[in-house]
C-alpha positions, 0 to 999 in steps of 0.5 A, spaced: 434 870 329 432 868 323 433 860 322 438 860 317 440 853 314 447 852 310 447 847 304 453 847 299 451 845 292 457 848 288 463 845 291 467 839 287 468 833 291 471 826 291 468 821 296 469 815 300 463 810 300 458 813 305 455 808 310 449 805 309 444 806 316 444 799 319 437 799 320 437 791 320 442 788 325 441 781 323 442 782 316 448 786 317 451 780 322 449 775 316 453 780 311 459 780 316 459 772 316 459 772 309 464 776 308 469 771 312 467 766 308 467 769 301 474 772 302 478 775 298 471 777 295 466 781 299 459 780 299 458 787 295 462 784 290 457 778 289 451 783 290 454 787 284 454 782 280 447 780 281 444 788 281 449 794 281 444 797 286 445 792 291 451 794 296 452 793 303 457 799 303 454 805 300 448 808 297 447 807 290 442 809 285 440 809 277 439 815 273 432 813 270 430 819 266 433 826 264 428 831 263 430 838 260 426 844 265 429 850 261 435 851 256 440 850 262 437 846 267 434 838 267 431 834 272 434 827 274 429 821 276 433 816 280 432 810 283 435 809 289 438 802 291 439 798 298 439 803 304 435 809 302 429 811 306 423 815 302 421 818 309 425 824 308 422 831 309 420 836 303 426 841 303 431 836 304 437 835 300 441 829 298 449 828 296 450 825 289 456 822 286 458 821 279 464 818 276 467 822 271 474 821 268 476 816 274 474 821 279 468 821 283 465 828 283 460 830 289 455 835 289 449 836 294 442 838 290 435 839 293 430 833 292 424 836 288 420 830 289 415 829 294 417 824 300 412 817 300 409 819 294 408 812 291 413 809 287 421 808 288 424 814 285 427 821 287 428 827 283 433 832 283 433 838 279 440 841 277 442 848 273 448 848 269 453 853 272 459 856 268 463 854 273 460 848 275 463 842 273 459 836 275 452 840 274 454 841 267 455 833 266 448 832 270 444 837 265 448 835 259 452 829 259 449 824 264 445 818 260 439 814 263 442 807 266 448 811 269 449 808 276 451 814 281 453 814 289 448 817 294 448 820 301 442 820 305 437 826 305 439 831 310 437 839 312 433 843 316 430 847 311 423 843 311 416 844 311 412 841 317 406 837 317 401 840 318 403 846 314 402 853 317 395 856 316 398 861 311 405 860 308 409 865 303 415 862 299 420 867 296 425 864 291 430 866 286 433 862 280 434 855 282 432 857 289 425 854 287 428 847 287 427 845 295 420 849 295 418 845 289 418 839 293 414 842 299 409 845 294 408 838 291 408 835 298 402 840 300 398 838 294 399 831 295 397 832 303 391 837 300 394 842 305 394 848 300 390 853 303 393 859 303 400 859 299 403 866 296 409 864 292 414 870 289 419 867 284 424 871 281 428 869 274 431 873 269 426 871 264 420 867 263 423 862 259 428 861 265 423 859 270 423 852 272 417 848 273 413 853 269 408 849 266 407 845 273 406 852 277 401 855 272 397 848 273 398 848 280 395 855 280 389 854 276 387 848 280 388 850 287 385 857 289 389 857 295 396 858 291 398 865 288 404 865 284 407 872 283 413 872 277 418 877 277 422 877 271 429 881 273 431 882 266 426 887 265 423 888 272 429 889 276 431 885 282 425 884 287 426 890 293 423 886 299 422 893 303 416 894 298 414 887 299 407 890 302 405 892 295 405 884 293 403 881 299 400 886 304 400 880 309 407 878 309 408 879 316 402 874 318 405 868 314 411 863 315 416 864 310 421 860 307 426 863 302 431 860 298 435 864 292 441 869 291 445 871 297 443 878 296 436 876 297 437 872 303 441 878 306 436 883 305 430 878 307 434 877 314 434 885 315 427 886 313 424 880 317 428 883 323 426 890 323 419 887 323 420 883 329 418 877 326 425 873 325 422 867 328 417 866 322 423 866 316 426 860 314 432 861 310 436 856 305 443 858 303 447 855 297 454 857 300 459 856 306 461 862 309 468 862 311 471 866 317 477 870 315 484 867 315 488 868 321 496 867 322 501 865 317 499 857 317 505 853 318 508 846 316 504 840 316 506 833 317 503 827 316 505 822 321 504 815 318 507 817 311 513 822 314 511 827 308 511 835 310 508 841 306 508 848 308 501 851 308 498 858 309 492 859 314 487 859 308 488 852 305 485 846 308 489 841 310 486 836 305 488 841 299 495 841 302 496 834 303 493 832 296 499 837 293 504 832 296 500 826 294 497 824 301 490 821 300 486 822 306 479 820 306 473 824 304 466 825 302 463 832 301 469 836 302 464 841 305 464 840 312 458 836 313 459 828 312 464 827 317 468 822 312 475 826 313 476 826 320 483 825 322 487 825 329 491 832 331 497 829 334 501 836 335 500 843 334 494 847 333 489 847 327 483 852 325 476 851 323 475 855 317 468 856 318 468 858 325 475 860 327 475 856 333 482 853 334 483 845 336 488 842 340 492 836 340 488 830 341 482 832 338 479 829 331 479 835 326 475 835 319 481 836 314 476 839 309 474 845 313 481 846 317 487 849 316 494 850 320 495 855 325 502 854 326 506 847 325 502 841 326 502 833 325 496 829 323 495 822 324 495 820 317 
């Protein structure tokens, strides 16, 4: 089967503070001692007075610059603070939290910068979506100097080092963002030997990084760009890919873009018997169809209860009655929302798997499967 890696970047989320990796045990031990000495103020409180990027409890960053890419997209240059590692892999994504109207809103966006490329900044490139509350703020409303929260880079849609001898990139719209990190990294490593890039966008003015892509093609004989403007040329038909890239079956392919394009790609590569050469990045979580009628959810510590159907997450159900459970990404990725299941059964909305009492479950992606009691 094709390697399909899921990345969610279109869900609103609040957050608890992500943990900073404990890479320096001695420093963390000193912080614990300092915490006892400085109570009721924690070391973090004093660190923030000195520099808002210094935190022992969460990853932070400062927006250094906002550069417009197209009419509805922009690149954010961010300087991370303590705890951030710059050895991420090209193609990975990062969580970013922005304080808006008293709430921390979270999304995940692909890193468009190249890892270990010098300097101490990273970049993400965001396309403002009509339904995207946070993306609109990031593109048009965030000012340089703004402090944001960060979650550590993650994701399996990555470019190995060294890269394969021949590569095909298939991208559409903002799906070019993780591939941009790969291209910049390949250029830095001098590994652009035979790369074909097929990119689709509504019009030429909608192409992110257009000038950089043109410059890359002009300076590297091994990079060939095929741009398709779908408003005039129509959607790319992958069954006719031979007309553009005759040797596509011999290449390792990284594809990111609209769901329809990726679904077609899976079918075409499967029929060709080379599904293991296709690597996909998706921007949405696919949920299993709801089963059952839900039930009464009881929150043991507060004593509150709520009726929830089989399609409503336990987190959403709890918030309707004022239960504030811990959470981070609200996507089933970060594990911040895990609580104990005391009684009853709950169902994972993504896989349909049912969990029994005694298990710890993710409230953001689990729903009641009959009456249940949560340890919260």
